[in-house]
N, C-alpha and C positions, 0 to 999 in steps of 0.2 A: 770459573768465569774472570775475562778480562779485567787486570785492577785498573786497569782504567775508567771504566762503569763505574766502580769502588768511590776515586777519586773526585769523578763528576760530579757522583751526588751527595759527598762530603762538602764541595765546595758550594751546592746549588744549596744544601737545606743550609749552610753557612749563610750564605746570603740574602737567604729568605728569613733566618730568624735574626739575621742583623747583628752579625756576630762577627770580630776580629777573627783575625789567625790566633792572634793572643790568646784569647779570650779561650777561641776552644783547647788550644794547647796549656793553658793551665789546668782550665775542669776536666781534662780526660788523663792530665797528670804525663801531660808531655813536653820535653823542650821543644821549643818555636822551631827549631831544629829540623829536628825529629818528623814534631806534624806536617811540616811545610813539603818534606819528602813523600812524604804520603796523600798528602792532597793533590802533592804534581805527578801523583804516578811515580815516583822512583824509588819506592820501595814498597815491600808487600809486607803488613802490617799484620800481626800473631791476632785470632780470634777477640784473647781479652784487650787486647788492644782495639781494636772494632767496635765493641762492646763498651768501652771508656767514653770512646766518641760518640756512639750513638746514645750515652746517658749525656754527654754533656751537649750534646745538639737536643737532647728532652725525647727522641723517636726511637720507635722498634727498631731494633738490629737491620729489620729483612730489610725496611726501606734502605740502607745504604747497597744492596744488592739488587736492586728496582731495574731491568735490562731497558733502554728505549727500543721502542718499536716505533716505525713509520707509519703513521694512519693518515690515509689519505683521504675518507673520505670522512675527516670530522666537522663538525660547526660547531666552533666554541670563541664567540667575541667579545673584546673586551672593552672598542670603543674606539676613538677619536684619542679623547685624551688619557690613555694612558700611559701609565709612569714604566722605567725599568724594572723596576721589583713588580710592578703586574705583569708584563709578560714574562719574571722568575716566575711566580706565583702560575701561573696560564699553562709554565710548561711543564712544573713539579705536579700541578694535578693532573696534566695529559699523561705523566709518567704512572704515577697512580692508577689512573683510571686502564690505562693501556694492561698493565700488571694483573690488576683484578680482572681483566676482560679475558686473557691468558688463563686466569687459574677458571673463570667461567665453563670456559671452550675446551678445558680440557674433561670438567666433570662432566658438559653434554657427552663429548667424544667416546671417553669412560663410559657413561650409563644408555649411548644411544638413544637419548633423548632431548636431541633439540626441533623445537618446534617451528611449523611452518609459520612463515610470515603472511598473516590473513588480508592486511592491507596493501598488498606489492601491487596491485591490480586497478586502483584507484587512479584514475584520467581526471585531476584536480579541474575544475572550475574556480568562482570565485571563490572566498570564502565561509561564507555561510552555506552556499551548495555543496563543497569540500564537508565539510562539517557536518553535514546531514547525511552524505555521503555515508562518510565512516561511521557513525554511528548504525548505519543501516546494517552496514557491515558485518558489524560488532553485535547486531540483535539485540539494537535498543531501542525500546519503544519509543516513540514520538514525544510523548512526556517525561519519559524517562529519568531521574537522575542517574550521575553515574555515583553509586555508591562505592566504590571503591574501586578507582584509577588504578593503581600499580595492578592490583588484580586480572582488571580487563587488561589490561597493557602486555600483560605478560602473557596471556592467555592469546594473545593473537600473534606473538612470536617478537614480541622489545623484549631484551633486556630489559631492564630497570638497576640502574647507578646510582642510588644513594650517598653522597661524601658531603665532605666538609669543606670550603675554603674560606682561605681571606680575601680572597677577589669577592668587595663591596659592591663593582660593576656590573657582576654577573650570576645571574642565577640557576643557569644551565647549560650543558650543551649537550647534542647529541650526534650521532654516527649511522651512514649510510648503512646497505649490507656488503661493501666490496671488501669491507675488511673487518666483519666477522659480525656486524650489527643483524638488523637493526640494535639501534642501543639509545635509550632518552638515559641523558646524566641529571640529578637534582640538586643542589646545592642545601641543607638541610642543617645550615650551621641554627643556630639559635633563635641569632637575629632576623632570620628568615620566616616570617609569620607559615602557618600550614595552610591558609587560605592559599599564599601565596606558591609554596611548593608544589598544591595541586594543578594550581595556573600554570604554574610553569609545564609540568608533565605534559599537558594536553597544547602548551604552546610549541613544544619541540615535535609533537607529535604534525601538528600545523606544519614545519619546517620539512619532518620527512617528505609528509605528503606534497604540500605544494611548491619545494623550494630544493628537488633532487640536485638542482645543476646547480646549486650554490656552497656545495661540501665539500670545500675545501680547508684542508686545515692550515696554510700559510696566511687566511684570510682573519684579521684580525678587528678590522672594525666593520659595525652592523650596518646595514640595509633599512634605515628607515622606513621604508617602504613593505619591506617582508616582514618588520618587526611587526606593525602596524599588521600586514594580512596574519599573522603568525596568533596575535592578540586575538582578531576578530575571530577567526579559527576558533577557539580556545574558548571564548564566551559563548559561541554557537555549538561547541560542542558538551560541553558543563552544563550550560543553560539555554536547552534549544528554543525554539520563539513560541513553537504550540506553549509548553509548559510552564515557559515563563507566564503569560498571556493567562493564561487559564488560571495560576495561582496568585495572579497580582486581582483579579477579577473578585476569586473566591474570599478573597481577602480583603473588599471593598470597604468591609464596613468597621476596619479597625484605624486605628491612627496610620499615616503612613511612615513613622520611624519603624514603627511593632512592624508592619508587612516589608518592608526593607530588611530588616531583622529576620524575618520567618523564612522571607523566600531564600535571602543568601544561606541560611544553614540549611533549606533543602537540599539544595544545587552545591553545597559545598563551595561559593565562591567568596570572595570579598563581599565588602559591605561597596563597596568601588567598583565593581563588576556590577553590583546589582544598580547605582546610582545612574552607568552611564549606559547601560541598558533602557533606563527610562529615558533619555538624552536620547537615544539612537530610536527610538518610537517617537517621539514629539511627547511626551508625556512632562520633560522637562529640559533645563537649558542648562549652560557650565555652571550657573549660580547653585546648584542641590548639593552640590560640595561641603562647600560652605555652611549652608543650611540647613543640610542636616547633620554637620558638626553644633550648630548651637543648637539644635533643636535635642539631640545626645547627651550635651552636657545640661543642659536645661532638666532633662528628665532623671539624666541615670548619676548627673555629679560631677562627671569626666571628661575633661576637653581632648579630644580627636587632633585638636590642632590645623584639621586639614590638612593630615601630612598623607602621602602614600604612602605603603605599606611598602618594604619592611621597617622602614625610619622609623615610625611610629610604633612599633615593638606591641603594640594595641590591635587588636579588631574585636569589635565587639559581638559577645554570643559566641568567643569564637573555636575553633574547630583542635582537636587533641591533636597530640602526635600517635595515638591511635589511627587517627583518620587518613594516615597516609605513612604505610608499611607495604617494602615489598616482599615477598614470598618465596617466589619459584627458587632463587639460590639457596637458601636453609631446607628449601623441602630436597636440594639435590645433593647438598652436602649431609644431611643426616643418612639420606639413601647412599652416596658414598662409602660417609662414616660408617655401617650399618652390613655393610657387605664387605669391610675387612680394605676398601681401593684406597683411601686416606686414613692418616692417624689423628686424633685429637689435637695435636697439634697444627698439623696440616687445617683441617678445618677450623681452625681459629683464626691460621692465617690469611683464609679465604676468605671467612666473613669479616676479617679485620678488626678481631676483638682479643682481647689477653685468654692466656689459655684458663684460667680461674673460670673466667665468664664461661670459657667455651662447656667447662665444665659441671657447671650450673644448669646450661640446657639441655648437656645431655640426658644431666637428672632427672629433669621433669621432662624428660621423652616416655617418661612410665604411665604419664598421666594420660 
């Protein structure tokens, strides 16, 4: 592999960590001059030296070798007010995503198990109509909740990439078919509620269907109209109109606070998504968010502070991590490992977990 790749990754990681060249050289036991030669691509470091640099940067050594592949049909927006650090973080997230995608595609090819994209033929209308068409394509009943969105999308031929990003302004990204997709990527950092993660998956699906022409990797600013359309798609995909009204009527004898919490749990959405639907159908106005927060505090003694998630880090009757998990890549890894196509260390690399954790997973496959 060209040494320039390693040097670029080292420099990028150092900047992301907010470290100076002196910081990394000291932590890795190198003179500043020796470190500069490595970062500038003027010298070829030994494996032991690279391991020390990786430790200094607090990353796995594999991250120093990631190759940059141009992805043209990527949609990854970070807003108008982004900083240089945001751009660097975005670039690094893309590099990790590209590496993950290459590994995923390798497994699909080796196992001859690429899934056809079932939603490719949808001709989009407005957001709500398109959400209804997508549900029909995926054979969801008119009132049926989406019980496992990751599995549903994977079975439809969409790859699901779950990653942790330091970008606070971005919940996910998506990529079209041109570069090996479609792929939906969701930021699963601990600051992002599970409800937001579920909503993001459906939101990015909305972009894939509604905004096929807007998938350009060099665009950083969000299109407000498209974001609102994808939000509406997500709402009606996860919580269909008939299903919502049916549940709202069924629970008419309950306190309205309990009704909101009940419906949100059924459809795996946030309480704000339920409240927004009440506004959309004329049952409430914009003051409902403040009223809900006050009513919740009165009944449960907790202040929601009227925050949009994930800022509050709190979601009433919250979903669990097990409500949002991708499955298909793990199945492919197991099949490839058991057929001796990949080693255990390669399996750990593909799943982006430590080798010791991979051993535990392999041991558990006997159950």
